[in-house]
N, C-alpha and C positions, 0 to 999 in steps of 0.2 A: 140675024142676031149675032151669030158667031163672028161675023165681020166687024160688027160694031164693037164687040168686046176686044178684039185684036187691036183695033185702032186705039181704044182706051189704054190698053196695056203698053203700047208703044209710047203713048203720051206720058204715062207714069214713069216709065224707064227713062225717057228723055229728061223729064223733070228732075229725077234723081241724079242724073249725070250733071245737070246744071248745078244742083246743090253741092254735089261732090267737088266739082271744079271750083266752085266759089269758096268752098271750105279750104281746099288745098291752096288756093290763091291767098286766102287770109293768113294761113300758117307761114307762108313764105315771105310775107311782108316784114320789113325791119321793125323791131320793137323799139320803143323810146326808152333810153337808159336814164334812170333817175339822177339828178345832179348830186355830186359828192362835195361836201364842205371842205375847204382848205384847212390844214391842221393848225392847232394852236402851238405856240412856242413852249418848249420844255427846257427848263433850266436845271443844271446839275452843278453842285458845289464840291470842291476838294480843298480842304477837309469838309466833311459833311456839316451841315448846320447843327449846332448843339455840341460839336466835338470839344473835348477837353484834353489837356496835356499835349497840345500840338507842338511839334518840333518847330522852333522859330526859324530854322534854316530851310525848311521844306518849302518849295514853291506853292503858292496859294493860287488856285485858278477857279474860274467859273466859266461854264460852256453852255451854249444854247443849241438845241436841235429844232429844225422847222421854223427858224426865225433868225433875227439878228438883234444885237444889242443896240439900244439907243444911247444909254449912259450906264456906266458902271463906276461905283465908288465903294472902297473899303476904308472904313475909318476906325481909329483906335478909341480907347475909352475917353480921350480928351477931345474927340471930334476931329482930330487931324487926319487927313487922307494919307493912305499908304501909296507909295509910288508904284505904278503899274501901267500896262498898255494893252490895247486891243490888237488882235491880229488883223491882217489885211481885209478879210471878209467879215469882220465884226462878229465872229461866232465864238471867240474865246478871249478872255482877259486873264493876265497873269501878273503877279507882283514882280517888281524888279529890285526890291530891297528886303533884307531880313526883317523879321518881326521882333518885337521886344519880348522879354521874359515876363511871365505872369500877367499878361494883358488880355483884354477882351477886344474883339474886332467884329464889326457889324457891316453887313452888306446893304447897299441901296442902289437904286437905278431901275431901269426897265428894259425889257426885250419885247419886240413885236414879232408875232408869228405870221404865217401865211394868211391867216384869217383876219389879219388887221387888228387883232386884239392885243393890248399891252399887258405884259405879265410883269409884276413887280419883283425886284430882287429883295430878298429879306432873309433874316436869320443871322446868327452870330456864332462865334467859337472862341475858345480861350487857349492861350499858349501855356507851356509848362512853367511852373514857378519853382526855381531852384531853392534848396535849403541853404545853399552857399554857392558863391562864385569864386573861381580861382584864376589868378592873373599869371601870365607867363612873360618873361623878359628875354629877348635875344641878346647875345653877347657882342655881336658884330654889327655895327650900325652904318655900313657903307664905306668904311676905311679900307686901306690896303693892309693886308696881313701876311704873316709868314707862312711857310709851307707846312708847318705842323699845327696850325691853328684849328682846334675843333670848333664845330658849331654847337653852341650851348643854348638850351632853353631852361631857365631857372624858374620854377613855379613857387608861388608864395604860400602854398599849402600842399599837403600830401595828395598825390594822384593815385587813386585806387585802381581804376580801369586804365592801365597804361596802354593796352592794346588799342583801345578806342582812340586814345590820343595819337598814338604812333601811326594809325591808319590815315590820319589827316595831316601828316607831315610830308613834305617833299623837298628834294634838293635837285636842282638842274644846273648843269655846268656847260661851259663853252666848248670843252673837249671832254671825251669820255673819262669818267672817274668812278672807280668802284669804291663804295663805302657803305656804312650801315649805322643805324641809330643804336645806342646803347644806354640803358638806364643805370645810373650810378647811385650809390647810397644817398638818401635825403641829406640836404645841407641847407643851412640858413632857414630852417623851419619848413622846408618844402622839398618836393621831388625835383629831380633834374635829369635831363636827357641830353646826350651829346651825339653828334654825327661826326664820325671819323673816317677819313679815307683809308683804304687798305694800306697804301703806301703814302709817303708825303704827297701833298698836292703838287701837280705840275705847275711850274712857275708861270705867272701871267695868265692864269685861268680866271674867267668870270663865273661867279657863283651866285645863284638865286635861291633863296629859302622861302618857302611858303608854308605857314602853319595855320590851317583853317580851323581854329579852335573855338570860335564863337558857336554856342549851341551844342558843343560836344559834351555828352555826359561823362563825367570823370569817375562816377561811382559814388555811392553814399549820398545821393541827392545833390552833388556838386556839379557845376557846369563851367565851361570856359567863358571868360569875360569878353575876349576880343581876338580877332585874327591877328597874326603877326607876319611880317615879311621883311626881307632885306635883300639887297644885291651888293656884293663886294668883290674886290679884286685880290687875287693872290699875287704877291710881289715877287722879287727876285728870289732865287733859291739860296738863302744864306744859312749855313750850318756851322755851329761851333763844335770843334773837336777838342774835348777836354780830357786828356789822359793824365790822370794824377801822377802816374809814375814818371812822366817826362818833365813835370813842373813847367809845362808850356800850355798855352791856350791858342789853338789854331783856328782861324776864321776862313771858311771856304765860301765863295760866292759864285753861283752858276758854274760850279765844277772847278773853279780856279782858286788857289790859295791867295788871299789878299792880306793876311796878317798872321804874325807869329809872335805872341807876347809871352815874356817870362811871367809865371804865375805861381801862387802858393795856394794849396787846397787845404781841406780839413785835416787836422792832426790825426794820423792813423791810429795812434795808441789809445785814443779815447773814442769809443763807439758813438758817444753823443756828439762828437765833433767831426765825424767822418762826413765828407761830401758824399751824397748818395749816388750810386751808379745808376745809369738809365737815361732815357730820353726826357730831359726837362723841357719846358716850354716857357718862353718869355711872356710874361703877363703884364708887367708894369715897369715904368721908368721914373726915377726921381733924381733931380739934380742934387738934392740934399735929402738924405734919409736918416732919421734918428733910429739907432739900433740899441736895444736894451736887453740885457740878460741878467736876471737875478742870480741864476746859478753860477755864472762866471763873473759876476760883479763888474759889468761894464755898461756904460751909457755914452755912446759916441754918435756923432753925425758923420755919415759917410757920403762922399761926393760921388756923383755919376753912378748911381746904384740901379741895377737892372735886376728885377725879381725873376727868378727862374723856378721857384716852387713856393708853396704856402707854408713850408716848415722853417722858413727863415733863411733860405739859401738865395744869395745874390751874387752877381758879378759886380764888384765895386772897387773904387780906389781905396788903398790903405797905405799911406806913406810909412806907417810904423812897421810894415812887414816887407818893405822893399828889399832889404838885405836877404830875406828868405826867398823872394820871388825868383824862380828859375833854378832853385837848388834844394828846397825843402818845403814840407807842408806843415804849416803851423797855425792855420786859421781855425775858427769855430765852426767851419762847414761851408763858408762862402768861398768864392774864387776871388782872390786878391790880385789886383793889378796896380801898377804905378798910376799916379793921377793922370799923367799924359795919356797912357794907354787906355785907361778906363774911360776917359773922355772920348777918345777915338772910337772905341767900341760902342759906347753909349750912342753916339751920333748915328750909327748904322743899324742899331737894333730895332726890330719891329715886333709888335705883339704877334705871337705865333711862331717866332723863330725857334727851331730846335737847338738845344744845347746837349750834346751827347757826352755824358760823363762816363768814363770807364776807369777800371783799375782799382776800385775800392771794394772792401768786403761787404758793404751794406747796400742793398738795392733800394731804389726809389719805389714807393708803394702807395696804396690808398691812404695810409696814415700820414702821408706827407702833403695832403691837401688837394686842392682843386683839380689840376690837370695831371692825371697819371695814366691817361688813355694809352700812351705809347709804351707803357710797361707791359701791356698785354699783347700776346700774339694775335694775329688776325682771327684765328679760330676761337680763341678765348673771347675776343671782343664780340663776335657774332652771337655768342650765347647770352649777351646782355640785352638783346632785342626782346621786346614783348610779343613779337609776331612769330 
């Protein structure tokens, strides 16, 4: 009986061993991983859909994750497409042109995700709507100019946020030139900003001006109308040396004297007739210029007239003062030359040439008009920057 029970016990233990082994074998077997679905495409917009007051200069983009774009179109309120392009892997699209003011733009197109499902592009945004727009005009349009020519931008309205404008202005030169922007008092109904080099321009320099003003907030709800740019050349270094005490007018070109003309300057005994001392700048030339003064009761046409300030100062021919030229100053403030000498000088004068007048008791100033940039020291000029 005991022997039979022992045999049964061994059989039971053996069976348990088989069960245990089978269980262990089942746990070690690899499990089947459930299949994972491929992701859907996710589209992101910049600016966000529904955005308002969007800067029209800012790049507009749409990107996709876990997919690629099939087509992308951004249209304005008139249904016209905005220029733009996809990147190489078709995961991003960006505009390549600025947007308009106060306009609505709408997305369309599709992106396909890894799951094969198409996701539509949709939504819209609007750009900022100015209460006013301000236009700027550059003074130099590609011509060759003299070594004292300032770069001028004249605006047709007041600019409140001058720093915002100035941050978007740049000047590059073919040789290193130190200079700075300076804001002068408003003129002709609008603000104006000049760029002046620290010293006269180096002769034969190439200058490029870029004013990225479209979309720039000028303050008070006003914005810039358009970008401006120009490239121009600085010509030979011609300087007029006009010392009134000598009754002569000397012309220097590239460091060499090329002319010495007898001249008559403003009558010293009348402060209203003094030729102003300081660096004048040639701005205009006239073969014939009518000159009128109610105070001094004259109305004449002067030949070969070169304007050097906006207060009525010219270098011009005056046959009536030939006897005084070279020995006394009798004019109403202009620099008088003979007809022959005035024509010779006229033919050489460029916009931006400096005329350095010395020896008079009254200095050229802001009251004398447009270009008085060179009456300020470099340190004084730098204080006119808005930055």
